[in-house]
PDB file of N, CA, C and O in Angstrom:
ATOM      1  N   UNK A   1      -8.464   6.112  -7.677  1.00  0.00           N
ATOM      2  CA  UNK A   1      -9.235   5.392  -8.666  1.00  0.00           C
ATOM      3  C   UNK A   1      -8.618   4.008  -8.866  1.00  0.00           C
ATOM      4  O   UNK A   1      -7.397   3.857  -8.883  1.00  0.00           O
ATOM      5  N   UNK A   2      -9.455   3.034  -9.013  1.00  0.00           N
ATOM      6  CA  UNK A   2      -8.995   1.655  -9.159  1.00  0.00           C
ATOM      7  C   UNK A   2      -8.442   1.415 -10.562  1.00  0.00           C
ATOM      8  O   UNK A   2      -8.913   1.994 -11.541  1.00  0.00           O
ATOM      9  N   UNK A   3      -7.433   0.548 -10.636  1.00  0.00           N
ATOM     10  CA  UNK A   3      -6.873   0.151 -11.918  1.00  0.00           C
ATOM     11  C   UNK A   3      -7.325  -1.270 -12.212  1.00  0.00           C
ATOM     12  O   UNK A   3      -7.402  -2.113 -11.319  1.00  0.00           O
ATOM     13  N   UNK A   4      -7.620  -1.515 -13.473  1.00  0.00           N
ATOM     14  CA  UNK A   4      -8.110  -2.819 -13.886  1.00  0.00           C
ATOM     15  C   UNK A   4      -7.259  -3.378 -15.011  1.00  0.00           C
ATOM     16  O   UNK A   4      -6.623  -2.636 -15.759  1.00  0.00           O
ATOM     17  N   UNK A   5      -7.259  -4.696 -15.118  1.00  0.00           N
ATOM     18  CA  UNK A   5      -6.700  -5.386 -16.269  1.00  0.00           C
ATOM     19  C   UNK A   5      -7.880  -6.030 -16.996  1.00  0.00           C
ATOM     20  O   UNK A   5      -8.845  -6.460 -16.364  1.00  0.00           O
ATOM     21  N   UNK A   6      -7.801  -6.095 -18.306  1.00  0.00           N
ATOM     22  CA  UNK A   6      -8.928  -6.540 -19.109  1.00  0.00           C
ATOM     23  C   UNK A   6      -8.597  -7.798 -19.889  1.00  0.00           C
ATOM     24  O   UNK A   6      -7.446  -8.031 -20.258  1.00  0.00           O
ATOM     25  N   UNK A   7      -9.615  -8.604 -20.136  1.00  0.00           N
ATOM     26  CA  UNK A   7      -9.519  -9.820 -20.931  1.00  0.00           C
ATOM     27  C   UNK A   7     -10.664  -9.792 -21.932  1.00  0.00           C
ATOM     28  O   UNK A   7     -11.824  -9.632 -21.551  1.00  0.00           O
ATOM     29  N   UNK A   8     -10.338  -9.948 -23.217  1.00  0.00           N
ATOM     30  CA  UNK A   8     -11.353  -9.936 -24.264  1.00  0.00           C
ATOM     31  C   UNK A   8     -11.526 -11.347 -24.805  1.00  0.00           C
ATOM     32  O   UNK A   8     -10.560 -11.999 -25.201  1.00  0.00           O
ATOM     33  N   UNK A   9     -12.765 -11.804 -24.816  1.00  0.00           N
ATOM     34  CA  UNK A   9     -13.115 -13.109 -25.363  1.00  0.00           C
ATOM     35  C   UNK A   9     -14.000 -12.897 -26.582  1.00  0.00           C
ATOM     36  O   UNK A   9     -14.947 -12.113 -26.535  1.00  0.00           O
ATOM     37  N   UNK A  10     -13.700 -13.584 -27.655  1.00  0.00           N
ATOM     38  CA  UNK A  10     -14.523 -13.506 -28.863  1.00  0.00           C
ATOM     39  C   UNK A  10     -15.104 -14.881 -29.126  1.00  0.00           C
ATOM     40  O   UNK A  10     -14.370 -15.842 -29.358  1.00  0.00           O
ATOM     41  N   UNK A  11     -16.417 -14.969 -29.089  1.00  0.00           N
ATOM     42  CA  UNK A  11     -17.095 -16.239 -29.306  1.00  0.00           C
ATOM     43  C   UNK A  11     -17.724 -16.234 -30.691  1.00  0.00           C
ATOM     44  O   UNK A  11     -18.365 -15.254 -31.070  1.00  0.00           O
ATOM     45  N   UNK A  12     -17.556 -17.310 -31.454  1.00  0.00           N
ATOM     46  CA  UNK A  12     -18.104 -17.355 -32.812  1.00  0.00           C
ATOM     47  C   UNK A  12     -19.617 -17.504 -32.799  1.00  0.00           C
ATOM     48  O   UNK A  12     -20.216 -17.856 -31.783  1.00  0.00           O
ATOM     49  N   UNK A  13     -20.215 -17.231 -33.939  1.00  0.00           N
ATOM     50  CA  UNK A  13     -21.659 -17.402 -34.059  1.00  0.00           C
ATOM     51  C   UNK A  13     -21.994 -18.872 -33.883  1.00  0.00           C
ATOM     52  O   UNK A  13     -21.201 -19.752 -34.218  1.00  0.00           O
ATOM     53  N   UNK A  14     -23.157 -19.117 -33.363  1.00  0.00           N
ATOM     54  CA  UNK A  14     -23.547 -20.497 -33.105  1.00  0.00           C
ATOM     55  C   UNK A  14     -23.241 -20.945 -31.691  1.00  0.00           C
ATOM     56  O   UNK A  14     -23.691 -22.012 -31.274  1.00  0.00           O
ATOM     57  N   UNK A  15     -22.491 -20.160 -30.950  1.00  0.00           N
ATOM     58  CA  UNK A  15     -22.225 -20.484 -29.545  1.00  0.00           C
ATOM     59  C   UNK A  15     -23.503 -20.204 -28.749  1.00  0.00           C
ATOM     60  O   UNK A  15     -24.057 -19.108 -28.826  1.00  0.00           O
ATOM     61  N   UNK A  16     -23.954 -21.169 -28.006  1.00  0.00           N
ATOM     62  CA  UNK A  16     -25.208 -20.999 -27.272  1.00  0.00           C
ATOM     63  C   UNK A  16     -25.025 -20.050 -26.087  1.00  0.00           C
ATOM     64  O   UNK A  16     -23.913 -19.822 -25.611  1.00  0.00           O
ATOM     65  N   UNK A  17     -26.143 -19.513 -25.634  1.00  0.00           N
ATOM     66  CA  UNK A  17     -26.109 -18.636 -24.461  1.00  0.00           C
ATOM     67  C   UNK A  17     -25.625 -19.398 -23.242  1.00  0.00           C
ATOM     68  O   UNK A  17     -24.909 -18.853 -22.402  1.00  0.00           O
ATOM     69  N   UNK A  18     -26.017 -20.657 -23.149  1.00  0.00           N
ATOM     70  CA  UNK A  18     -25.614 -21.470 -22.000  1.00  0.00           C
ATOM     71  C   UNK A  18     -24.105 -21.699 -21.993  1.00  0.00           C
ATOM     72  O   UNK A  18     -23.478 -21.657 -20.935  1.00  0.00           O
ATOM     73  N   UNK A  19     -23.517 -21.941 -23.169  1.00  0.00           N
ATOM     74  CA  UNK A  19     -22.067 -22.148 -23.255  1.00  0.00           C
ATOM     75  C   UNK A  19     -21.324 -20.853 -22.915  1.00  0.00           C
ATOM     76  O   UNK A  19     -20.297 -20.893 -22.238  1.00  0.00           O
ATOM     77  N   UNK A  20     -21.831 -19.711 -23.376  1.00  0.00           N
ATOM     78  CA  UNK A  20     -21.207 -18.424 -23.061  1.00  0.00           C
ATOM     79  C   UNK A  20     -21.298 -18.130 -21.561  1.00  0.00           C
ATOM     80  O   UNK A  20     -20.346 -17.637 -20.956  1.00  0.00           O
ATOM     81  N   UNK A  21     -22.443 -18.436 -20.979  1.00  0.00           N
ATOM     82  CA  UNK A  21     -22.619 -18.224 -19.539  1.00  0.00           C
ATOM     83  C   UNK A  21     -21.666 -19.103 -18.743  1.00  0.00           C
ATOM     84  O   UNK A  21     -21.076 -18.651 -17.761  1.00  0.00           O
ATOM     85  N   UNK A  22     -21.511 -20.355 -19.159  1.00  0.00           N
ATOM     86  CA  UNK A  22     -20.613 -21.273 -18.459  1.00  0.00           C
ATOM     87  C   UNK A  22     -19.165 -20.784 -18.533  1.00  0.00           C
ATOM     88  O   UNK A  22     -18.432 -20.855 -17.548  1.00  0.00           O
ATOM     89  N   UNK A  23     -18.761 -20.293 -19.695  1.00  0.00           N
ATOM     90  CA  UNK A  23     -17.398 -19.781 -19.864  1.00  0.00           C
ATOM     91  C   UNK A  23     -17.148 -18.578 -18.950  1.00  0.00           C
ATOM     92  O   UNK A  23     -16.110 -18.501 -18.293  1.00  0.00           O
ATOM     93  N   UNK A  24     -18.100 -17.640 -18.910  1.00  0.00           N
ATOM     94  CA  UNK A  24     -17.941 -16.471 -18.050  1.00  0.00           C
ATOM     95  C   UNK A  24     -17.969 -16.849 -16.575  1.00  0.00           C
ATOM     96  O   UNK A  24     -17.259 -16.245 -15.770  1.00  0.00           O
ATOM     97  N   UNK A  25     -18.779 -17.840 -16.211  1.00  0.00           N
ATOM     98  CA  UNK A  25     -18.847 -18.293 -14.818  1.00  0.00           C
ATOM     99  C   UNK A  25     -17.512 -18.880 -14.377  1.00  0.00           C
ATOM    100  O   UNK A  25     -17.055 -18.612 -13.266  1.00  0.00           O
ATOM    101  N   UNK A  26     -16.887 -19.673 -15.231  1.00  0.00           N
ATOM    102  CA  UNK A  26     -15.593 -20.261 -14.885  1.00  0.00           C
ATOM    103  C   UNK A  26     -14.526 -19.189 -14.710  1.00  0.00           C
ATOM    104  O   UNK A  26     -13.724 -19.267 -13.780  1.00  0.00           O
ATOM    105  N   UNK A  27     -14.503 -18.189 -15.587  1.00  0.00           N
ATOM    106  CA  UNK A  27     -13.534 -17.104 -15.446  1.00  0.00           C
ATOM    107  C   UNK A  27     -13.777 -16.320 -14.156  1.00  0.00           C
ATOM    108  O   UNK A  27     -12.828 -15.901 -13.493  1.00  0.00           O
ATOM    109  N   UNK A  28     -15.036 -16.126 -13.806  1.00  0.00           N
ATOM    110  CA  UNK A  28     -15.354 -15.372 -12.592  1.00  0.00           C
ATOM    111  C   UNK A  28     -14.968 -16.145 -11.337  1.00  0.00           C
ATOM    112  O   UNK A  28     -14.385 -15.578 -10.413  1.00  0.00           O
ATOM    113  N   UNK A  29     -15.287 -17.428 -11.298  1.00  0.00           N
ATOM    114  CA  UNK A  29     -15.024 -18.215 -10.091  1.00  0.00           C
ATOM    115  C   UNK A  29     -13.551 -18.499  -9.876  1.00  0.00           C
ATOM    116  O   UNK A  29     -13.057 -18.391  -8.754  1.00  0.00           O
ATOM    117  N   UNK A  30     -12.846 -18.858 -10.930  1.00  0.00           N
ATOM    118  CA  UNK A  30     -11.464 -19.306 -10.773  1.00  0.00           C
ATOM    119  C   UNK A  30     -10.425 -18.235 -11.060  1.00  0.00           C
ATOM    120  O   UNK A  30      -9.283 -18.354 -10.613  1.00  0.00           O
ATOM    121  N   UNK A  31     -10.794 -17.190 -11.796  1.00  0.00           N
ATOM    122  CA  UNK A  31      -9.819 -16.170 -12.134  1.00  0.00           C
ATOM    123  C   UNK A  31     -10.077 -14.817 -11.496  1.00  0.00           C
ATOM    124  O   UNK A  31      -9.235 -13.922 -11.575  1.00  0.00           O
ATOM    125  N   UNK A  32     -11.229 -14.659 -10.864  1.00  0.00           N
ATOM    126  CA  UNK A  32     -11.546 -13.393 -10.225  1.00  0.00           C
ATOM    127  C   UNK A  32     -12.004 -12.317 -11.202  1.00  0.00           C
ATOM    128  O   UNK A  32     -11.941 -11.131 -10.877  1.00  0.00           O
ATOM    129  N   UNK A  33     -12.460 -12.699 -12.385  1.00  0.00           N
ATOM    130  CA  UNK A  33     -12.889 -11.742 -13.396  1.00  0.00           C
ATOM    131  C   UNK A  33     -14.347 -11.369 -13.181  1.00  0.00           C
ATOM    132  O   UNK A  33     -15.130 -12.157 -12.650  1.00  0.00           O
ATOM    133  N   UNK A  34     -14.707 -10.147 -13.602  1.00  0.00           N
ATOM    134  CA  UNK A  34     -16.101  -9.707 -13.576  1.00  0.00           C
ATOM    135  C   UNK A  34     -16.459  -9.177 -14.963  1.00  0.00           C
ATOM    136  O   UNK A  34     -15.593  -8.721 -15.709  1.00  0.00           O
ATOM    137  N   UNK A  35     -17.739  -9.244 -15.294  1.00  0.00           N
ATOM    138  CA  UNK A  35     -18.198  -8.797 -16.601  1.00  0.00           C
ATOM    139  C   UNK A  35     -18.141  -7.284 -16.686  1.00  0.00           C
ATOM    140  O   UNK A  35     -18.698  -6.588 -15.837  1.00  0.00           O
ATOM    141  N   UNK A  36     -17.473  -6.774 -17.705  1.00  0.00           N
ATOM    142  CA  UNK A  36     -17.400  -5.334 -17.931  1.00  0.00           C
ATOM    143  C   UNK A  36     -18.327  -4.937 -19.073  1.00  0.00           C
ATOM    144  O   UNK A  36     -19.090  -3.979 -18.949  1.00  0.00           O
ATOM    145  N   UNK A  37     -18.267  -5.661 -20.176  1.00  0.00           N
ATOM    146  CA  UNK A  37     -19.082  -5.320 -21.338  1.00  0.00           C
ATOM    147  C   UNK A  37     -19.295  -6.570 -22.183  1.00  0.00           C
ATOM    148  O   UNK A  37     -18.384  -7.381 -22.349  1.00  0.00           O
ATOM    149  N   UNK A  38     -20.501  -6.718 -22.712  1.00  0.00           N
ATOM    150  CA  UNK A  38     -20.812  -7.817 -23.611  1.00  0.00           C
ATOM    151  C   UNK A  38     -21.505  -7.237 -24.835  1.00  0.00           C
ATOM    152  O   UNK A  38     -22.461  -6.470 -24.715  1.00  0.00           O
ATOM    153  N   UNK A  39     -21.020  -7.606 -25.997  1.00  0.00           N
ATOM    154  CA  UNK A  39     -21.607  -7.096 -27.237  1.00  0.00           C
ATOM    155  C   UNK A  39     -22.015  -8.277 -28.098  1.00  0.00           C
ATOM    156  O   UNK A  39     -21.207  -9.165 -28.370  1.00  0.00           O
ATOM    157  N   UNK A  40     -23.271  -8.286 -28.528  1.00  0.00           N
ATOM    158  CA  UNK A  40     -23.793  -9.312 -29.422  1.00  0.00           C
ATOM    159  C   UNK A  40     -23.930  -8.683 -30.796  1.00  0.00           C
ATOM    160  O   UNK A  40     -24.672  -7.717 -30.972  1.00  0.00           O
ATOM    161  N   UNK A  41     -23.218  -9.229 -31.769  1.00  0.00           N
ATOM    162  CA  UNK A  41     -23.218  -8.683 -33.124  1.00  0.00           C
ATOM    163  C   UNK A  41     -24.366  -9.273 -33.940  1.00  0.00           C
ATOM    164  O   UNK A  41     -24.876 -10.343 -33.607  1.00  0.00           O
ATOM    165  N   UNK A  42     -24.779  -8.579 -35.016  1.00  0.00           N
ATOM    166  CA  UNK A  42     -25.898  -9.068 -35.837  1.00  0.00           C
ATOM    167  C   UNK A  42     -25.670 -10.454 -36.448  1.00  0.00           C
ATOM    168  O   UNK A  42     -26.634 -11.168 -36.723  1.00  0.00           O
ATOM    169  N   UNK A  43     -24.416 -10.840 -36.662  1.00  0.00           N
ATOM    170  CA  UNK A  43     -24.151 -12.161 -37.240  1.00  0.00           C
ATOM    171  C   UNK A  43     -24.207 -13.277 -36.194  1.00  0.00           C
ATOM    172  O   UNK A  43     -24.075 -14.450 -36.544  1.00  0.00           O
ATOM    173  N   UNK A  44     -24.400 -12.935 -34.927  1.00  0.00           N
ATOM    174  CA  UNK A  44     -24.529 -13.930 -33.871  1.00  0.00           C
ATOM    175  C   UNK A  44     -23.278 -14.127 -33.041  1.00  0.00           C
ATOM    176  O   UNK A  44     -23.317 -14.845 -32.042  1.00  0.00           O
ATOM    177  N   UNK A  45     -22.167 -13.510 -33.423  1.00  0.00           N
ATOM    178  CA  UNK A  45     -20.948 -13.640 -32.625  1.00  0.00           C
ATOM    179  C   UNK A  45     -21.020 -12.712 -31.414  1.00  0.00           C
ATOM    180  O   UNK A  45     -21.792 -11.755 -31.388  1.00  0.00           O
ATOM    181  N   UNK A  46     -20.197 -13.020 -30.417  1.00  0.00           N
ATOM    182  CA  UNK A  46     -20.179 -12.233 -29.181  1.00  0.00           C
ATOM    183  C   UNK A  46     -18.766 -11.753 -28.890  1.00  0.00           C
ATOM    184  O   UNK A  46     -17.790 -12.449 -29.172  1.00  0.00           O
ATOM    185  N   UNK A  47     -18.668 -10.562 -28.326  1.00  0.00           N
ATOM    186  CA  UNK A  47     -17.401 -10.024 -27.826  1.00  0.00           C
ATOM    187  C   UNK A  47     -17.625  -9.699 -26.362  1.00  0.00           C
ATOM    188  O   UNK A  47     -18.466  -8.870 -26.016  1.00  0.00           O
ATOM    189  N   UNK A  48     -16.860 -10.364 -25.506  1.00  0.00           N
ATOM    190  CA  UNK A  48     -17.035 -10.235 -24.060  1.00  0.00           C
ATOM    191  C   UNK A  48     -15.782  -9.602 -23.479  1.00  0.00           C
ATOM    192  O   UNK A  48     -14.674 -10.078 -23.726  1.00  0.00           O
ATOM    193  N   UNK A  49     -15.946  -8.530 -22.706  1.00  0.00           N
ATOM    194  CA  UNK A  49     -14.827  -7.913 -21.995  1.00  0.00           C
ATOM    195  C   UNK A  49     -14.998  -8.195 -20.511  1.00  0.00           C
ATOM    196  O   UNK A  49     -16.015  -7.846 -19.911  1.00  0.00           O
ATOM    197  N   UNK A  50     -13.993  -8.828 -19.932  1.00  0.00           N
ATOM    198  CA  UNK A  50     -13.965  -9.088 -18.504  1.00  0.00           C
ATOM    199  C   UNK A  50     -12.877  -8.222 -17.887  1.00  0.00           C
ATOM    200  O   UNK A  50     -11.909  -7.864 -18.558  1.00  0.00           O
ATOM    201  N   UNK A  51     -13.032  -7.890 -16.630  1.00  0.00           N
ATOM    202  CA  UNK A  51     -12.005  -7.091 -15.956  1.00  0.00           C
ATOM    203  C   UNK A  51     -11.811  -7.599 -14.539  1.00  0.00           C
ATOM    204  O   UNK A  51     -12.696  -8.217 -13.947  1.00  0.00           O
ATOM    205  N   UNK A  52     -10.612  -7.316 -14.009  1.00  0.00           N
ATOM    206  CA  UNK A  52     -10.343  -7.575 -12.596  1.00  0.00           C
ATOM    207  C   UNK A  52      -9.420  -6.487 -12.082  1.00  0.00           C
ATOM    208  O   UNK A  52      -8.613  -5.922 -12.820  1.00  0.00           O
ATOM    209  N   UNK A  53      -9.560  -6.214 -10.810  1.00  0.00           N
ATOM    210  CA  UNK A  53      -8.821  -5.130 -10.180  1.00  0.00           C
ATOM    211  C   UNK A  53      -7.361  -5.517  -9.995  1.00  0.00           C
ATOM    212  O   UNK A  53      -7.054  -6.642  -9.601  1.00  0.00           O
ATOM    213  N   UNK A  54      -6.466  -4.582 -10.280  1.00  0.00           N
ATOM    214  CA  UNK A  54      -5.042  -4.773 -10.033  1.00  0.00           C
ATOM    215  C   UNK A  54      -4.772  -4.386  -8.592  1.00  0.00           C
ATOM    216  O   UNK A  54      -5.074  -3.271  -8.166  1.00  0.00           O
ATOM    217  N   UNK A  55      -4.200  -5.316  -7.848  1.00  0.00           N
ATOM    218  CA  UNK A  55      -3.877  -5.060  -6.450  1.00  0.00           C
ATOM    219  C   UNK A  55      -2.384  -4.813  -6.338  1.00  0.00           C
ATOM    220  O   UNK A  55      -1.577  -5.709  -6.586  1.00  0.00           O
ATOM    221  N   UNK A  56      -2.029  -3.620  -5.972  1.00  0.00           N
ATOM    222  CA  UNK A  56      -0.623  -3.240  -5.829  1.00  0.00           C
ATOM    223  C   UNK A  56      -0.174  -3.502  -4.403  1.00  0.00           C
ATOM    224  O   UNK A  56      -0.885  -3.180  -3.451  1.00  0.00           O
ATOM    225  N   UNK A  57       0.998  -4.084  -4.256  1.00  0.00           N
ATOM    226  CA  UNK A  57       1.556  -4.311  -2.933  1.00  0.00           C
ATOM    227  C   UNK A  57       2.398  -3.111  -2.539  1.00  0.00           C
ATOM    228  O   UNK A  57       3.137  -2.562  -3.356  1.00  0.00           O
ATOM    229  N   UNK A  58       2.281  -2.716  -1.298  1.00  0.00           N
ATOM    230  CA  UNK A  58       3.037  -1.583  -0.775  1.00  0.00           C
ATOM    231  C   UNK A  58       4.073  -2.111   0.216  1.00  0.00           C
ATOM    232  O   UNK A  58       3.764  -2.923   1.089  1.00  0.00           O
ATOM    233  N   UNK A  59       5.291  -1.641   0.065  1.00  0.00           N
ATOM    234  CA  UNK A  59       6.344  -2.066   0.991  1.00  0.00           C
ATOM    235  C   UNK A  59       6.071  -1.483   2.377  1.00  0.00           C
ATOM    236  O   UNK A  59       5.600  -0.355   2.516  1.00  0.00           O
ATOM    237  N   UNK A  60       6.377  -2.275   3.380  1.00  0.00           N
ATOM    238  CA  UNK A  60       6.124  -1.839   4.751  1.00  0.00           C
ATOM    239  C   UNK A  60       7.409  -1.497   5.491  1.00  0.00           C
ATOM    240  O   UNK A  60       7.367  -1.117   6.661  1.00  0.00           O
ATOM    241  N   UNK A  61       8.538  -1.627   4.829  1.00  0.00           N
ATOM    242  CA  UNK A  61       9.809  -1.331   5.509  1.00  0.00           C
ATOM    243  C   UNK A  61      10.215   0.093   5.324  1.00  0.00           C
ATOM    244  O   UNK A  61      11.258   0.509   5.829  1.00  0.00           O
TER     245      UNK A  61
END
């Protein structure tokens, strides 16, 4: 089973969808993150969980 590391982003209310999309795109392109979960709260704030796979190195000697 794969192991992941997680990053939680909390965006305040009033943040546009376009700004949230741009932020997630930058994390995906430059950090290797993928969207795991996005929650939109009734007050307009967002909680975004991103994840990326942990790659373990194995010794060859």
